[in-house]
LUMVEX-436466 format. One record per residue: residue in three letters; x, y, z of N, C-alpha, C in turn; residue number from 1. Coordinates in steps of 0.02 Angstrom, whole numbers, plus 50000, padded with zeros to 5 digits. Layout:
N
(site ALA; (X; Y; Z); (X; Y; Z); (X; Y; Z); NUM),
...
END
This chain:
127
(site UNK; (50041; 49939; 49998); (49997; 49991; 50003); (50054; 50074; 49998); 1),
(site UNK; (50021; 50113; 49962); (50060; 50177; 49967); (50039; 50211; 50025); 2),
(site UNK; (50102; 50246; 50045); (50094; 50288; 50101); (50130; 50346; 50094); 3),
(site UNK; (50081; 50412; 50097); (50116; 50483; 50073); (50169; 50490; 50128); 4),
(site UNK; (50241; 50508; 50102); (50297; 50526; 50150); (50329; 50572; 50131); 5),
(site UNK; (50334; 50634; 50157); (50384; 50684; 50127); (50418; 50719; 50202); 6),
(site UNK; (50478; 50691; 50228); (50495; 50724; 50276); (50549; 50787; 50258); 7),
(site UNK; (50546; 50813; 50201); (50577; 50874; 50174); (50556; 50939; 50213); 8),
(site UNK; (50589; 50969; 50248); (50556; 51017; 50294); (50529; 51080; 50249); 9),
(site UNK; (50550; 51081; 50185); (50513; 51134; 50148); (50459; 51112; 50103); 10),
(site UNK; (50446; 51044; 50114); (50396; 51003; 50077); (50417; 51001; 50002); 11),
(site UNK; (50468; 50998; 49982); (50497; 51001; 49907); (50488; 50924; 49889); 12),
(site UNK; (50466; 50911; 49824); (50457; 50846; 49807); (50496; 50836; 49744); 13),
(site UNK; (50549; 50878; 49727); (50593; 50856; 49670); (50660; 50860; 49685); 14),
(site UNK; (50696; 50797; 49660); (50762; 50808; 49676); (50800; 50774; 49733); 15),
(site UNK; (50752; 50762; 49791); (50780; 50727; 49848); (50747; 50661; 49867); 16),
(site UNK; (50738; 50624; 49821); (50702; 50558; 49833); (50763; 50515; 49871); 17),
(site UNK; (50820; 50518; 49859); (50872; 50481; 49888); (50874; 50502; 49971); 18),
(site UNK; (50871; 50567; 49974); (50862; 50581; 50058); (50809; 50566; 50086); 19),
(site UNK; (50736; 50567; 50046); (50685; 50551; 50083); (50691; 50474; 50095); 20),
(site UNK; (50715; 50433; 50052); (50701; 50364; 50061); (50756; 50339; 50115); 21),
(site UNK; (50811; 50370; 50119); (50859; 50346; 50180); (50830; 50375; 50232); 22),
(site UNK; (50799; 50426; 50230); (50764; 50459; 50308); (50719; 50405; 50325); 23),
(site UNK; (50672; 50384; 50292); (50627; 50323; 50304); (50658; 50257; 50318); 24),
(site UNK; (50702; 50235; 50279); (50732; 50172; 50288); (50774; 50177; 50352); 25),
(site UNK; (50809; 50231; 50373); (50853; 50219; 50436); (50816; 50258; 50496); 26),
(site UNK; (50753; 50286; 50475); (50719; 50316; 50530); (50754; 50375; 50563); 27),
(site UNK; (50779; 50408; 50521); (50806; 50479; 50540); (50772; 50534; 50507); 28),
(site UNK; (50792; 50589; 50526); (50758; 50650; 50498); (50804; 50672; 50428); 29),
(site UNK; (50754; 50705; 50398); (50772; 50723; 50341); (50851; 50762; 50324); 30),
(site UNK; (50856; 50816; 50371); (50918; 50840; 50377); (50983; 50790; 50394); 31),
(site UNK; (50964; 50752; 50446); (51027; 50695; 50463); (51047; 50651; 50396); 32),
(site UNK; (50992; 50638; 50360); (51008; 50593; 50307); (51041; 50637; 50257); 33),
(site UNK; (51015; 50702; 50245); (51050; 50741; 50199); (51128; 50763; 50211); 34),
(site UNK; (51139; 50765; 50270); (51204; 50776; 50279); (51251; 50711; 50295); 35),
(site UNK; (51222; 50659; 50295); (51261; 50600; 50295); (51271; 50584; 50222); 36),
(site UNK; (51232; 50594; 50170); (51240; 50576; 50097); (51285; 50635; 50071); 37),
(site UNK; (51287; 50704; 50091); (51323; 50742; 50069); (51408; 50737; 50095); 38),
(site UNK; (51412; 50723; 50156); (51473; 50716; 50178); (51507; 50641; 50140); 39),
(site UNK; (51466; 50593; 50135); (51496; 50547; 50094); (51512; 50567; 50015); 40),
(site UNK; (51477; 50608; 49987); (51485; 50626; 49928); (51558; 50672; 49921); 41),
(site UNK; (51555; 50709; 49979); (51620; 50753; 49987); (51690; 50702; 50001); 42),
(site UNK; (51683; 50657; 50019); (51746; 50604; 50038); (51757; 50578; 49974); 43),
(site UNK; (51702; 50569; 49929); (51710; 50531; 49866); (51723; 50571; 49805); 44),
(site UNK; (51717; 50641; 49820); (51722; 50688; 49773); (51675; 50687; 49716); 45),
(site UNK; (51611; 50680; 49735); (51547; 50662; 49681); (51501; 50678; 49717); 46),
(site UNK; (51437; 50702; 49672); (51376; 50717; 49696); (51334; 50675; 49739); 47),
(site UNK; (51303; 50706; 49791); (51262; 50663; 49841); (51210; 50617; 49803); 48),
(site UNK; (51194; 50635; 49750); (51137; 50594; 49716); (51168; 50543; 49663); 49),
(site UNK; (51222; 50543; 49668); (51268; 50481; 49629); (51254; 50420; 49662); 50),
(site UNK; (51233; 50364; 49618); (51219; 50302; 49656); (51279; 50276; 49700); 51),
(site UNK; (51338; 50283; 49670); (51398; 50249; 49713); (51409; 50293; 49771); 52),
(site UNK; (51374; 50347; 49780); (51389; 50389; 49841); (51343; 50366; 49895); 53),
(site UNK; (51278; 50372; 49877); (51223; 50353; 49927); (51220; 50270; 49945); 54),
(site UNK; (51256; 50223; 49895); (51261; 50164; 49900); (51319; 50152; 49955); 55),
(site UNK; (51377; 50190; 49949); (51426; 50196; 50001); (51402; 50209; 50074); 56),
(site UNK; (51353; 50262; 50068); (51337; 50279; 50134); (51304; 50221; 50164); 57),
(site UNK; (51243; 50188; 50132); (51222; 50131; 50149); (51260; 50074; 50166); 58),
(site UNK; (51308; 50068; 50141); (51355; 50001; 50154); (51398; 50022; 50218); 59),
(site UNK; (51411; 50081; 50229); (51435; 50098; 50296); (51390; 50090; 50355); 60),
(site UNK; (51333; 50091; 50341); (51282; 50081; 50390); (51253; 50005; 50393); 61),
(site UNK; (51279; 49963; 50360); (51270; 49888; 50367); (51226; 49871; 50322); 62),
(site UNK; (51203; 49898; 50261); (51150; 49885; 50208); (51195; 49850; 50160); 63),
(site UNK; (51159; 49795; 50123); (51180; 49766; 50071); (51142; 49779; 50003); 64),
(site UNK; (51164; 49781; 49946); (51136; 49782; 49895); (51118; 49723; 49857); 65),
(site UNK; (51056; 49711; 49835); (51032; 49650; 49800); (50999; 49667; 49735); 66),
(site UNK; (51011; 49626; 49686); (50982; 49635; 49619); (50915; 49612; 49607); 67),
(site UNK; (50877; 49632; 49560); (50801; 49593; 49546); (50815; 49605; 49474); 68),
(site UNK; (50765; 49548; 49432); (50771; 49549; 49355); (50728; 49622; 49337); 69),
(site UNK; (50756; 49646; 49274); (50711; 49699; 49260); (50691; 49695; 49184); 70),
(site UNK; (50680; 49630; 49170); (50669; 49623; 49094); (50593; 49610; 49080); 71),
(site UNK; (50560; 49636; 49036); (50481; 49646; 49032); (50476; 49590; 48983); 72),
(site UNK; (50417; 49560; 48968); (50346; 49594; 49001); (50343; 49557; 49065); 73),
(site UNK; (50399; 49535; 49109); (50391; 49501; 49168); (50411; 49538; 49218); 74),
(site UNK; (50419; 49610; 49204); (50446; 49654; 49249); (50405; 49654; 49325); 75),
(site UNK; (50457; 49649; 49366); (50436; 49659; 49444); (50421; 49719; 49470); 76),
(site UNK; (50372; 49733; 49486); (50341; 49807; 49511); (50366; 49819; 49578); 77),
(site UNK; (50358; 49884; 49614); (50365; 49901; 49679); (50310; 49873; 49703); 78),
(site UNK; (50238; 49859; 49692); (50181; 49831; 49716); (50189; 49760; 49721); 79),
(site UNK; (50230; 49722; 49684); (50248; 49661; 49684); (50297; 49648; 49745); 80),
(site UNK; (50349; 49688; 49750); (50392; 49699; 49797); (50366; 49688; 49866); 81),
(site UNK; (50326; 49742; 49875); (50289; 49748; 49940); (50233; 49689; 49965); 82),
(site UNK; (50206; 49663; 49908); (50176; 49596; 49921); (50223; 49547; 49946); 83),
(site UNK; (50285; 49542; 49924); (50324; 49478; 49922); (50361; 49494; 49990); 84),
(site UNK; (50367; 49551; 50017); (50408; 49576; 50075); (50358; 49605; 50137); 85),
(site UNK; (50317; 49575; 50161); (50276; 49600; 50208); (50294; 49630; 50273); 86),
(site UNK; (50362; 49606; 50294); (50404; 49636; 50335); (50468; 49652; 50323); 87),
(site UNK; (50503; 49694; 50363); (50570; 49727; 50347); (50565; 49788; 50311); 88),
(site UNK; (50629; 49815; 50309); (50648; 49882; 50290); (50678; 49875; 50228); 89),
(site UNK; (50669; 49908; 50161); (50708; 49902; 50108); (50696; 49967; 50074); 90),
(site UNK; (50755; 49984; 50032); (50765; 50043; 49984); (50772; 50009; 49918); 91),
(site UNK; (50715; 50039; 49883); (50716; 50002; 49815); (50742; 50058; 49757); 92),
(site UNK; (50779; 50037; 49711); (50819; 50087; 49666); (50780; 50062; 49597); 93),
(site UNK; (50750; 50112; 49555); (50728; 50094; 49493); (50781; 50121; 49428); 94),
(site UNK; (50837; 50154; 49452); (50863; 50188; 49400); (50859; 50251; 49393); 95),
(site UNK; (50795; 50280; 49407); (50782; 50348; 49406); (50750; 50372; 49471); 96),
(site UNK; (50741; 50325; 49503); (50696; 50339; 49573); (50723; 50298; 49621); 97),
(site UNK; (50708; 50324; 49695); (50711; 50278; 49747); (50658; 50285; 49792); 98),
(site UNK; (50638; 50220; 49814); (50576; 50218; 49864); (50591; 50178; 49910); 99),
(site UNK; (50565; 50192; 49977); (50566; 50144; 50037); (50509; 50107; 50044); 100),
(site UNK; (50524; 50041; 50065); (50467; 49983; 50086); (50475; 49962; 50152); 101),
(site UNK; (50430; 49975; 50201); (50428; 49959; 50260); (50370; 49923; 50280); 102),
(site UNK; (50383; 49857; 50294); (50335; 49810; 50316); (50282; 49804; 50262); 103),
(site UNK; (50300; 49803; 50203); (50247; 49798; 50146); (50212; 49857; 50118); 104),
(site UNK; (50221; 49911; 50150); (50203; 49975; 50124); (50264; 50018; 50078); 105),
(site UNK; (50249; 50058; 50032); (50293; 50089; 50002); (50286; 50165; 50017); 106),
(site UNK; (50336; 50198; 50041); (50332; 50272; 50061); (50365; 50310; 50017); 107),
(site UNK; (50321; 50366; 49982); (50348; 50405; 49932); (50298; 50470; 49935); 108),
(site UNK; (50333; 50515; 49893); (50287; 50592; 49888); (50240; 50569; 49838); 109),
(site UNK; (50236; 50503; 49798); (50180; 50488; 49743); (50184; 50411; 49747); 110),
(site UNK; (50126; 50387; 49706); (50120; 50312; 49714); (50161; 50298; 49646); 111),
(site UNK; (50217; 50264; 49667); (50270; 50238; 49621); (50276; 50159; 49621); 112),
(site UNK; (50202; 50128; 49637); (50205; 50058; 49641); (50198; 50015; 49580); 113),
(site UNK; (50196; 50057; 49517); (50199; 50027; 49451); (50259; 50033; 49435); 114),
(site UNK; (50314; 50073; 49456); (50394; 50068; 49441); (50419; 49987; 49444); 115),
(site UNK; (50481; 49987; 49413); (50510; 49928; 49405); (50574; 49935; 49444); 116),
(site UNK; (50585; 49912; 49502); (50646; 49909; 49542); (50698; 49862; 49509); 117),
(site UNK; (50757; 49885; 49500); (50811; 49834; 49479); (50852; 49816; 49530); 118),
(site UNK; (50858; 49848; 49585); (50901; 49822; 49646); (50857; 49846; 49709); 119),
(site UNK; (50883; 49820; 49767); (50862; 49850; 49830); (50914; 49839; 49882); 120),
(site UNK; (50909; 49884; 49936); (50969; 49881; 49990); (50924; 49852; 50057); 121),
(site UNK; (50947; 49810; 50094); (50922; 49789; 50159); (50985; 49771; 50210); 122),
(site UNK; (50970; 49774; 50271); (51020; 49741; 50313); (50999; 49668; 50315); 123),
(site UNK; (51044; 49622; 50326); (51034; 49552; 50321); (50982; 49530; 50360); 124),
(site UNK; (50956; 49563; 50416); (50899; 49526; 50459); (50834; 49549; 50420); 125),
(site UNK; (50838; 49585; 50376); (50772; 49600; 50343); (50763; 49569; 50274); 126),
(site UNK; (50798; 49526; 50256); (50805; 49495; 50196); (50760; 49436; 50195); 127),
END
């Protein structure tokens, strides 16, 4: 089920999906998530929205990346991932968007259930 989630203090909805998703995944406020990812980008001399940057941030916090098939017509959607993962915390990457799933619900500023995730991040106890 879709749950509207926007921890951005200015209620912006464009350009910060990584920060919003990490905020929900790690149960931290938007500012803390933003500073963590920006600091990681500074260390890597790269932009905070770069997949390697926020991926390294998640790795440093004990998360592991897992791949999903992304070939259509059998594309696996966010909605199907939610159905198959009724418990746990996951961050899904579609290639152009990031969304968090917690206990079978996806948290976002828009209903992204039809998107096709190609990978997800979780801690080992959530897999």
